[in-house]
N, C-alpha and C positions, 0 to 999 in steps of 0.2 A: 646384202643379198636379198632378192625378192623371191617369193614363191607364188604359185597359182592360187586362185580362189578356193578350189576344192581342197588343196593341201592346207590352206589356212583354216578352213572350216573343220577339217579332220583334227588339226591341232587344238582348236578352241573347244571342240567336243570333248577332248580329254580333260579339259578344265571345267566341264559342266556347263558350258555356254550353250544356250538354246539356239541351234541352227537347223535349217530344214534337212530332211533326209535327202541324200543325193549320192550319185556314183559317177566316177569319171569314165570317159569313153574315148578311145583312140580311132574308132572306125564306125561306119554306119551300122553294121550288125551289132557291135558292142553297145551302141547308143540305144538300139531297139531292145536289146536284152536287159540293159540297165533300167529302161522305162518299165519293162514287164516286171522286173524284180521289185520296183517301188510299189507297183499295184495301186496307183491312185488315179482319179479321173483326169487330172490335168497335170502335165509336167512342163518344166521350163528347160529349154535347150540353150545352154549358155556357152559362148565362145570363151576359151581360156587363153588369154594372152596377158603379158605383164603391162597392162595399160588400162586406164579408166575410160569412161565414156563409151563402153561397148554397146549399151542399150540404144543410145542415140545413133550409133553407126550401123545398127542392124545386126548386132552380134548376140541378141537375146530374143528367143522365139517361144511362143506359147503353143503347146501341142496337146491335142485332146485324144489322139488315136496313134497307134503304132505307125500307121502310114505317114502321118504328119511328122512324127519323130524322125522317121527314115528320110523324109523329104528335106527337113530342115538340116539334119546332120549332113546329108549329101551336099546341100547348098553351102554350109559353113566350112566344112573340113577342106583345107587346101586354099581357102579364100584369103586374100590379103585384106585385112580389116584396117581401115584408116580412121583414127579417132583424134581428138584434140591433143592427146598425150603421145601418140605414136609418131607424129610428124607426117609429112606427105608420103613418105615411103611405106608407111603402115607396117603391120606385122602379120605373118602367115599363121593361120589357125591350124594347129596340129593336134589339139585335144579339146574335148568338150566336157561340160558338167551337166548331167541329166539330174534334175532336182524336182522334188514335189513343189507344186505351186502353193502360195500362201494367200489367204483372203485378207487383204490389207485394208486397214481402216485409216492409218496415219503413218507417215514416214519421218524419221529423225536422223540427224547426223551425230556421230560420236567418234572421237579419236583420242589416242594417247601418243604423245611425241616428246622427245627430249628437248628441253629449252636450255640451251647452253649458257645463256646470259644469267639465269638464276640457278643453274646447276640442279634443276628439278625436272621431274616429269610433269607435263601439263596435260590435263584432260580437257578437251574442247567439245562443246555440244551445241546443237542448234535444232530448232523445230523445223528448219528448212532442209529436210533430208531428201535424198533422191535426186538432187540437182548439183550443179557445179558449185562446190563450196567457195571456190575462188570468187565467183560472181557475187555470192552472198556477202563475202568479206569486203568486196569493193563497193557494193551498192547499199547494203544494209548491215554494216558491221555491228550494230546494236543487237542483232539477232544471234550473235555468236558469244557464248559464255565460256569462261575458263576457270578451272580449279587447279591451282598449283599444289603439287603433292610433295610433302616432306619425305625425303628418302628414308628417314629413320622410322617415322610412324606409319608410312604407307597411306593408301587411300582410306580416309576415315568415312564411316557410315554417314556422318552429317554432311560431308562434302558431296558424296554421291546423291544423297537426298536433296540437297540444295540444287544440284545440277538437274535432277529429274523435275523439280518444280519449275526451275528457270526455263526449261525447254517445253513446259506445258504438257508433260505426260499426265494423263488422267489419274485421279486418286486410286482407282482399283488396281492400276498397274505400277504404282510407284515402287512398291517393295520389289517387284520382279525386275524393274529397271535398275534399282540399286544393286541387286544381286548380280546382274549381268556386268555392270560397271566394275564391281569388285573382282569378279572372276577374270575379266579382261585385264585388269591391272596385275593380277597374279600371274597370268600368262606372259604379260609384257616383261615382268621382272625375271621370272624363271627362265625364259628363253633368250634373254639379252636382246630384246627387240629394240629397234630404233624408231619404229612406228607401227601402230595398229590403227587402221582406219575402217570404221563401220559405216557404210553409206549405201543403202539405208539400214538403220535399226528400225524395225517396224512394229507397230501395234496392230495385232490381228483383230478380227471382228469379235473374237471371244476374249479380248483383253489380255492376250499373251504377248510377251515381248520376244521377238525373233531377230537374230542377226541374219539379214537377207543377203548381204554382200560383205566380204571381208578382204582387206588388203593388209599384209604383214611384211615389214622389212626388218632385216636383222643386222646387227652390228658385225661387219666382217671380221673385225679384230677379235671377236669373242667366239667365232665358229669352232675354234679348237676345243672349246668346252662342250660343243653340241654336235657330235658326229651325226646324230639322228636328224639334225636340221640340214647339215652340209650335203647329205645325200639327196635332198629334195631339189637341189640346184638344177635348173633347166638351162643349159648353156646355149641352146638354140635361140633363147629369148635375149641373149646378151650380145652386145656389139663385138664382132670378131676382133676388131682392133684392140678393144679394151681387154679381151681375154689374152691376146698375144702380149700386150704390154704388161699385164699382171704377171705372166709367166716369166718375163724378163726383168722383173723388179722395178717396173716403171708405173707411175701413176698417170693414167690417160683417161680423159673423158671427151667423147665426141660432142662438139658444139654445133655441128652442122654447116659451118661456113666454109670458106675456101682459103683463108690465110692461117696456115699452121704455125704453132709457136712451141718452142722448146725452151724451158727455163729450169732453174733449180730453186725450189722453195715455193710453197703454196702462196705465200703473200706476194712474191714477185710474179707468180703466174697470174694471179687475179689482177695485179696492176698492169701487166702486159696486155691481158685481154681488154681491160678498160681503155688502154692507150690505143690499141688497134681500132676499137669502136669509135674513139674520139676522132680519129683521122678518117673515118668512113669505111673501115674494113669490117669484114665478117669473120670472126675467129673460127677456125675449123676444129680446134681442140684445146684442151687444157692438158699439157704434158709436163710433168715434173720429174726430172731425172734424179732428184734427191741428192744425197751427198756423195754418191758413187759416180765418178766421171771417167771410168775406164773407157778407152776408145771403142772397144767392142760394144759396150752398152750404148754409146752415142750413135754408133752405126745402126744398131737395132732400132733405136728410136727414129732415125731417119727412114728406115725401111717401113716402119709401121705408119708414119705420117704420110709417106708417099704412096702407100698401097691403095688401090681402088680409084686413083685419079681424082680424089676429092680436093686435095691441096693444090692450089695454083701458085703458092709461094710459101716460104718458111722464114720465120723470124726466130733466130737463136739469140736469146737474151740471158746472159750468164753473169752473175756476180759471184766470183770465186772466193769462197772462204774455205770450207772443207774441199770443195771442188777445185780442181786445177784447170786454169784456162788452157794450158798447153795440151792437156788430155782432151779437152773439148775440141780443140783445133785438129788434133790427130784423128779424133772420131769423125769429124766432118770429111777429112781426106779419105779415111777408110770407107765412109759411106759412099763417096763418089766412085771408089773402086768397085763397090758391091752393086750399086744400082745403075751404073752406066756401062755401056759397051766399051768405051775407050778408056774408062777409068779416070778421066780428067774433067768430067763435067757432071752437072746435076740437071735433071729434066725441068726443074722450076727454079726461079730466082730465089736465092738464099741470102738474107741480110744477117750479119753476125755482129752483135755487140758484146764485147768481152770486157770485164773489169774485175780487178781483185787479184787473187793469188796466181802468180806466174803469167800475168797478163801480157807482158812484153814478149815472152817466149811464145805464147799462143798466137799473138798477132804476127810474129815473125814466121811462124810455120805457115800461116795462110798466105803471107806475102811471098815466101820462097817456094811454095808449092801451089802455083797458080791453078785454080780450078774454075772453069767457065761457069758463069752464073752465080758466083759467090762474091758478095760485096761486104766490106767491113764498115762499121759506123761507130763513132765515138760515144754516142749517148742513146738512151732508150727512146727518147722522144724522136730524134732524127731517124733512128732505125725503124720505128713503127711507121713513121710518115713515108719513108722510102719503100718499105715492102708493100704498103697499101697502094702506093703509086705504081710500082712495078707490076703488081697483080692486075690492077685496073688496065694498064697498058697491054698486058698479055691477053686480057679478056676482050679488049677491043679488036685485037688482031685475029681472034678466032672466027 
């Protein structure tokens, strides 16, 4: 689960992290009122969306008067902001953060993330803050430093100090930087975070260390322990298909392409996506139905994949273990009844590869209940190749 920048800063403030004073705003008048409450010469008007790169996309404005605050708020609210993280469709700005400006001397990058290979939390830092860290990693990886944190001992003072020196924080600010790192780690552990990213962490002209931007992600599986975090969820920032899928017990991630896939098991899902890419297709989603293959659930999965017209074809790739292939087949038949007027067709080509438990029964159901636009395939490779070809042919006819 993600939260907005202003919410992240409110949380970090509770742990004693130095963040600029700021107030959220949902309207132009509220933005002006918030600026007046701050009572500082210069304020920053910042778009609040769940994506990075807002500054480069025009989502961060510097205002010196209430008139400028009103003008920028009017400009930003309701605007669709397109950044390198939103994709071409962008995100609509529905709220702002009005924040006091900082006199910046130097910008740094700092983050905490779970490293599943070592089963540790890793702290990453760089003196190249305020820019796309992905570019730094690709072009100058030697400028990124890491400290692996033992979960038993936590972040040691010597590790934080070593990081501060590695990213060239000046001597007068070393202790302040170390304090911020330790407090960020405390927040990470206490709130079951999966990521805390500070970009930038800034050194001000008076040698103070300030968290100028903050992005926090939480482990969804731990939200039951944190009702105070769960209420911060902004569903308007989430993909509606992903919300519907979660409500139906499905694991769905939109990948932006036009070849939808439905599988059981995360490993098979990733292999299926790779296979579609291998044959030149663009996967529309990652959809894992899990171990529950009741026909009603499969029909809901089809309805989600077909909503919005994104999917031009569907690849069903099931290896039945706990799942039963006959239930998968029944679900496909039921989906045809739900999404089509005649009950015997689907609006896009569907290639089905079934293997495993009750596979012969499942194949027989599809053979004996002919549905237009449904094709069976014996292997994953041939199925992926066929659906990519069918989607390409359909695209050419448009």
